N, C-alpha and C positions, 0 to 999 in steps of 0.2 A: 435673710430677714424673715421672721415668722409672721403669721397672719395678723397678729395684734400690732406688731411694729409697723407693718405695711399700712394698716388702716390709719394709724396715727400719722405716719409720714405723708400719706395721700391728703389727709385733712390739713396738715401744716402747710404743705406745698400749695394746695388749692387756695388757702387763705392768703398766703404770702404773694402769690402771683396775681390774685385779684387786686390786692392793694397796689402792687407795682403797676398793674394795668390801669387802675384809676388815677394814679399819680401821673402817668405818662399821657394817657389819652384824654382825660377830663381836666386835670389840673395843669397839664403841660409842664410838670415839674418832676422829671424822671429821677428816681433814686437808685437806679441800678443800670449797668451797661446793657446794651442789646445782646452782647455775647452771653453775659451771665443770665439774662432773662431766658434766652433760648435754651441754655444748658439746663436750667431748672424746669422749663416746660417739657423738654425732652425726657428728663428724669420722671416727671409726673406721668407722661404719656406711657412710658414703659411699665410703671407701677400699675397704671389703670388697665393695661392689657393683661398683666399678670394676675391682678385681683379686680376684675370688672365689677364685682358686687359692691366695691367701696367707691366707685367712681361717682362723682356728683353730676346731676343733670346740667348744672350751670358751671361745670368745670371749664377753666381757661382753655383746655385742649379742644373743647367743642367749637371754638372760634374758627377752626380751619374749615368748617363745613364738611360736605360730603354727600348730603342728601340730593337726589335728583328728582325734580318734580316734572311729571309728564304735562301737567297743566296746573294753573293756579286756581284754587277754589275761590269762588265768589262768596263774599261775606257781607251781610247787611250791617251798616254802622249802627252802633247803639245810640250814638248821638250823630245826627247828620253832619257831614263835613261841608259846610256852606262856604261859598266864595265871598270875598270881600268886595265891596263897592270900590272901584278904582277911579282916580282922577289924576290929571296932570296939572290942575289949576289950583292956585292959592285961593282964588275966589270961592271955589267949591269947598275948600277947607273952612273958610270963614262962614259959609252957609251951613256946613256941618256943625260947627261950634255953636252957631245961633240956634239951630234946631235943638241941640242938646240942652242948652241953657233955658230954652222955653219949656222943655218937657220935664226938666228936673229942678225942683225948687231948692233942694238941699245943696250945700256946698259939695263939689265933686272935684276929682282930679283925673287926668289922663295918664296913660302909660305909652311911651314911644319906644318902638323897637325897629330893627332893621328887617326888611322884607327879603328873606334869603331866596336865591334863585336855584332851586333844586327840585326834589320830588317830595310832596307832602306825605306824611306817614302818621298813622295812629298806633300807639303802643299800649296794649292792655296789660295790667299787672294785677295779680291776685296773690295776696299774702306775701308780697315782696318779690314775686317771681314773674318774669316776662312770660306771658302765655300766648300772646298773639300780636302780630304786626300786620296792618292792613293799609293798602294804598288808598288815595282819595277816590279813584274811579270816577263815577258820576255824582259823587257826593252822598248818594243813598247807599250804594254798594261799591265795594272795592275788592282787590285781590289779596288773598292771604299769602304774604311773602315772609312768614315768620322764619323759616329756615335760613333764608338769605340774610335777613336783618340780624339774626343772632351772630353773624360773622363780623359785624361792625363793632370794633373794640370800644368805641366811646359810648355805646348803648349798654347799660348794665343788664345782665341776665338776672341778678338778684340785687336787692337794694341794701343800702347802708342804714344803720340805726334801726329804730323800732317805732317811730312816730308817723309812719306813712299809713294811708288808708288801706283797708283790707282789699278793696276793689276799686280801681280807678283807671282812667286813660290819660295819657299825656301825648300831645301832638307836637310835631316838629317837621323839620326839613332835612332830608338826606342830601348831602352835598359831596362834591369832590373839590378839594382845594386846588387853587391855581397851580401851586408848585407840584402837588401830586399829579395833576392832570398833565403837566408838561412831561414829567418823567414817564408816566404811564403811556402817553402817546409816542414818546421816543422809543420805548420798548416795542410797541405795536409796529411802528414803522421798520424797526430793526428786524422784527420777526416776519416782515412782509405782510402784515395785516393792516387793513385800512384804518387810519387814525380817526378819532372822534372829532367833531367840529367844535365842541365847547364843553366845559365841565358839567353843565346841566344835563346835556344829552348823555354824557358818559355815566353820570350818576343814575339817571333814569333807566338807561339801557342795562346797567349792571344789576339793578335790583330785579329786573324782569328776566334775568338769565335762569336757565333751567338747572344748572349745576351750582349748588352753594359753595362747592370747593373752589370754583372759579371766581365767585363773588368775593370770597375771602382774600384773594390775591390783589383785589383792587383797592386803592386808597380812598375808601369812603369814610365820611364823618357824619355826624348828626347834631344839629342844634335844636333844642326843645323850646317851645314858646307858649304852650297852653295846657292847663290841667283841667280835666273834667271828672266829676264823680259826685256821689250823693253825700259823702261824709268827708269832705275836704277839711283840713285843719283851720283854714282861714277864710275870711269873707271877702277877700280882694284878690284880684289877679296877680298883682305884684308880690304880695306876701306869699302866695302859694308857689310862685315861681322860685322865690328865695328858698322856700322849704324844699322844693324839688332839687335844688342844687345840693342841699345837705343829704338828700337821699341817694346821691350819686349820679344825677343827670348832668349832662353838659348844657347848662343854662348859660347863654352868652352874657358877657359883661356889657354888651352894647344895648342897654335898656335903661330908661330914665323916666321918672315921674315928671308931669308938667301940669301946672295949674292954670295956664292961660294959652291962648292961641299964639302969642308972641314967643313963648317958650317952645312951642311946637315948631314954629318957623326957625328958631335958633338951632334946634336939633336937626332939622332938614338941611339948613344951610351948611352946617358942619359936615354932615355925612355926604352931601353932594360933592364935596371936595375930597374928604378923607376916604371915601369908598375905593379910590384908586390905590390906596396903600394897604387894603385888606388882602388876605391870601385866599379869599373866596368871593364869589359873585353875589351882588345884591342888585335889585332893580327898583328899590324904593323904600319907603318908611310906612310902618303900620301904626295907627293911632287907635287906642282902645280906651273906653271908660273903665276905670279901675274897679269900682265896687260891684260885686255880683248883683246885689239888690237893685242897683240902678240899671245894670244891664237888663235885668228882667223887666224892669219898669219900661225901658225903651223898646224892648221886644225885637222882632225880626220881620223882614219882608219875606217873600217866597223864596228868595235866593240868597239873602245876606242879612247879617245882624245890623240893626240900626245904631248900635253903640260902637261900631268900629268902622274905619275907612282906611284905604291904602292910597298913599300919595306916591305916584311913580315918577321917577326921574325921566327927563326927556331923553330920548334915544340919542346916543352919541354918534356923531358923524366924523368922517375923516376924508381928507382930499388926497388923492394919489393918482399916479399915471397908469393908464391902461396900456399894458405892454403888448398883449395879443389876446385873441379869443381862440380857444380850443374847443373841440366838440367831442362829447362822450357818447358812446353807443351802449344802450342798455340791453338787457336780456330780450326784451320784446322788440328791439330795433328802434326804440324811441331815441331821438337825438337831443342832447342837452348841451347848450352852449354855456361855456364857463369863461369868465373874464379872469385873465392872469394879470395881477397887479404888481406895481412896485411895492414891496412890503411896507406896511404902515401900522403903527400902534393904534388899537381901537378897543376901548372898554377892557383893558387889561390883557389883551392878547395881540399877537402880530397877525395881521390879515394879509394873505397873499393871493387869495382867490375870492371870487364872488359869483353867485349864480345869476344867469341872465334868462333862464327858463325856456324861452322860445323866440322865434323870429319876430313876433309882434312886440315883445318887450324891447328888442334891439331897435326896431323901427320907431317905437314910441319915444325912446331916449334920443333918437337921431344920432347914434354913436358914430364917431369918426376915429380913425386910427390915431393912437397915442393921445386921445383926449385925456383931460384931467377930470376924474369922476368923483362924485360924492358917494361914499360908502357908509352904510349903517348896518347894525345887526338886527335891531327891531324884532327880536324873537325868532328870527330865521335860523335854521340849522347851519346854513352857509350864509355869510353876509351877502347883502344885495346892493346893487347900484341903484340909487334913487334920483340921480340927476347928473348933469354935466356943467362944468365951469366954462361957459362959452367964451369968457374973456381970455382964457388961457389956451383956447383952441389955436393950433398952428395954421397959419395961412396956407391954403392949398392942400390941406389934409384930405385924405380919401375917406368917403363914407363907407362904413362897414357893410359888406354885402354877405348875406347869409349863404352858406355853402350849398351847392347843388348836388354834390356827390358824397357818398359815405366816406368819412375819413379813414376807415379801416379797410374797406374792400372795393371802393370806387364805384359802387352801384348808384344809379340815379335815385335821389331821394323822392319820396312821395309825401303828400299831405292830404289827408281825407277832408272832405268838405265839412266845415264846422268844428274841426279839430285844431288844437293849439300847436301840437308838435309835428315836426317832420319825422318820417320813419324811413329806415333802410329796409326795403322789401326782400333783400337777399337773406332770408331767415335761416336757411340751412347751410350757408357757406361763408357767412360773415363771422370772423374769429370771435369778437366779443359776444356775439349772440350765441355762438356754439358753446363757448365757455360758460356763459350765463345759464344756458339750459342744463349743462352738466352740473353746475353748482346747485341749481334748483333741484335736480334729480337726487343728489346726495344729501340734501338738507335734512334737518331734524324732522320736519313735518312730512317729508316725503319718505325716501328709503333709509334715511338716518345712517349713512355710510360715513365712517370716521375719516377725518382729515380735513374736510371742508374746502374752502376756497383756495388756500395755499397749496394743498395737495393736487387739487384739480388743475391749477395753473401750472404746476411743475409737470404733471403728466401730459398736459396739452402742449407745453413748450417743447417737450422731448419727442412729441409726435406719437406717444403711446396710446393716447385716447383722443379720438376725433369725433366721437358721438357717445351717447350714454351706453349703448350696447357694448362698446369696446371695454368698458370697465370689467365685464365678466369674462373677458379673454386675457386679462392681465396675468402674467406669470411672476413668480417670486424673483426671478433673475431680472426682469424688466423693472420691477419696483426698486430693487437694490441699486439701479442706475441713478436714482433720484438723490440729490444732495440731502444729507441728514438722515437717510434711511439706513438702518442696520437690520440685522436678522429679526430682532424682536418686533420692531416697528413694521417691517414688511409683513411678517406673519399676522400682526394685529389687523393690518389693512385688509389682507386676504380673508381673515375670519369675519371681519365686518361686512365685506362684500358678500360672502357666503350666507351670513345671517340675514342679509337684506332680502334673500329669496323667499323668506317666510312672511314678508310684508303683505297685508291684505290687499285685495284687488283695488278697492277704492283709493288707497294711498298710492299704488302703482300708477293708476290712471292720473291722479293729481300730479305725480312726479314727472309725467311725460311733458308737462309744461305747455299743454294746448292752450292757446290764448283764450282767455275768459273762463277757463275751467279751473276754478279754485277748489278748495277742500269741500265746501258744501255741495257745489255742483257735481263734483266727481262722485261724492257719496250717493247723491240722488240717481245719477246715471248708472252707477254700479248696482244699486238696489233694484232699479227698474228693469234693466236689461239682463243682469245676472252674469254676463260674460262679455269679453272683448269681441268675440266673434259676432254676437248679436248686435252689439253697439256699432261695429264697423259696417254691418249690413243694413243698418237702419236708414230709411229715407227721411226726407225733410219733414213729412207729415208725422211720422213716428217719433221723431225727435222733439217736435213742438208739443206733442201730447204729454211729455214728461213735465211734472210740476216744476215751475220756476225756470224752465228752459225756453228762452225766447228766441227771436229771429237771429240776434247777434251771435249767441252761443251756437245755435244750429248751423249757421253759416260757417263759423270757425271750425266746427267738427267736421262738416262735409269737406271743407278745404283741406284739413289735416289728413283725412283718410283718402283723399284723392291723390295725394303726393306719394309717388313710388318710394322715395327715400324714407318716408315715415313708416310705410308698410314694412319695408325691409328691416327697420329698427325694431318694430313690434315683433316681427317674426323671429328675429335673433334673440330678443328678450324672452320670448316664449320658449325658444330652444335652450336658453340658459337656465330655465327652471323657475322664472318669476310667476307669480299667481295672476292669472287673467280671468278668473271667474270667482264668484262668491262661493264660499265653502258651504256645503249643504249641512243643515242642522240635523242632528240625530233626533229621532222621536224620543222625547223625555217627558215623564209624567211628573205630577206634583210631589211625589215622594222619592225623587231620584237620589236624595242624600240621606234617606232613611237609615238610621243606625250608625251614621258617621258623626264623629265628634271633631270639632275644629277649635284651635286656639288662634285668635286673630291678634296680630301684633305688628306695630309700625304705623307708618303714615301712607295713605292711599289717595288716589285721585278723587274718590268719593268719601263721604263720611263713614267712619268705622261702624257706627251704629246701623247705617243702612246695609252694610255688608252682613252684619250679624242678623238683621231682620230677614235677609235673603236666605241665609243658612237655615233659619227656623222655618221660613215659608216652604222650603223644599224638603222639610223633614229632618234636617240635620240638628245637631246639638252643639251649642256654644259652651265651651269650658274655659276657665280662666288660667288654669295651670297645666303645664305639659307633663304628661305621665306616660307610662308604657301603653295605656289604653287609648291615647290620643291617636286619631286616624290621620289628620292633616294639620300642619301649621300654615296658616295663610299669612305670609310675610310681606310687609310693605317696606318702604324706605325707613332707615334709622331704627330697624328692629333691634331690641336689646341684645347685646352680645351673649349674655348669660342664657337667655331662652334659645338663641340660635345654637349655642354650644350643646345644650341639653338635648335639643331635638336631633342634632347630628349624632350625638352619643347613643341615643335610643333608636336611631335609624328611622325616625318618623319622616314621611315625605313632606318636603317644604315646597309649597306652591306660591306663585305670585298672583296678583290681581287678575291678569289676563288669563292665566290657567283656570282660575276659579270661574271666571265669566264664561269660559268655554264649557265648563262642567254643567252650568245651569242655563245655558243659552236656549 
């Protein structure tokens, strides 16, 4: 196939697959089999690899993700994402209707919609292309999660037709369907990964993942419900939502106009029952005044619009038998009691467990063995017990007594004065605490060693790793003993462990898991003392002198370094080559980049313009195109393949953001 044929074929396949994607994910009317769709997608992918100059930015192949975000950039909302006033009372709705009628003399109508239980998102489009996706955050600022959102197939990357505004925002809710959630959790459990508690948490957790390729594997969907912009085609909310449907957005059909409070109540009554038949979670109904001019007339309070209100359905409860109470031990030794229940249907899911939080909750409920308990979700990650059916309590049943010893190691539990939870003090020999410390050590924000919880568990169960220092003594032969590990995966784990030795001191300190020493505290301690030796030798007065280091953190540090087993681990980690001191900066002047030219391409943790300003500040020169005269290519995530290929061909050094920051540190 020559170059002209390939360009035409790429265009034709791109257009065809976009149409199939729209039919399947938005209209729910597939016109091609999954097998045929995948075959065409693979064909397009191969052509784009062969002729990257013809690949479209909104190509269907981009849906698989691949960008890895070190952290999400904070973005200020162009239009604040206000919360809605909530009510569970029909009397409050009557009051809302009365206030609206007193404020608006003209005839008006409402729009009733479902209140989707997911993650709020704002999508910005310019000239028909998705340019940004931002979470609600605090309503004023949110996280830029564009790379992750681009993987959701029901969200259009480019719009249909030509009558959409040049610049607008549309808001909605990212959800995970109930059926998708069940299959997703089944796979997690099969893979030995902890299951999510409910679809909402699964959706929210997915969108905040660092790797968009992993997000692409999750069954996420998005329902849109509000359009904002300066040049919208219509003067009412309902008409603009219908227009958005024509532009390719998944606007739900569960929307209706209402001219009276009675019609609103009819809508509520219908969905209070019918919500159990939906394949997604809702927790209420949203009522809005339809016309924009009337919305502006009604205005806003500091927190919410006066022209809209949310009616929330009463929390569903279920009655079931308490089978037994088990106790979980966390990384810090905190004990969490969990009620194991006779499985019962509740709000579209089957509930088998409920959190009891601590001993005070058990005492307050006056729980007895095999009580019949009232369970509700109530927004909790794990359903909770809210009461006991005393009429069904069995005669002579024994009152539940909170355990006195750790269920894992048998150590006598302690409870600090004023604290809610009991703790196992056997910090260094209690199996779940040991595993928890190792899992924390290898986590992304610490040493970022591949494998995570499942690999740590396998290594621990085999007796190959008993503390964090053991990780650096692992051999290839030992790793190959683990189920599922072959030559390549064993080599990858060893490479990841070796690469972790370059982790900066402040992250190594955080990775040790010293109680109360989080990322911020670890960074302050590392900066103040400069090395582990000086930190270990510091006395109480010297520790308290550090900014934001109080008595609690000081006490924890002194206890940690007084324990011989901790000192042994630190010494072994030093011997393994980990960094336990701040790297000294080289003397560098303001012209350290003088005469050097840079091409900046891709996405970074900071704004690209800020990187370019730094290059100029230190005497460097920003150039837009790669040539033989270019000194460095500063490459971020999702750098264009054509630029990458050209830089490699010309032998130009390709550096990352961390490399650049070291140059100008």
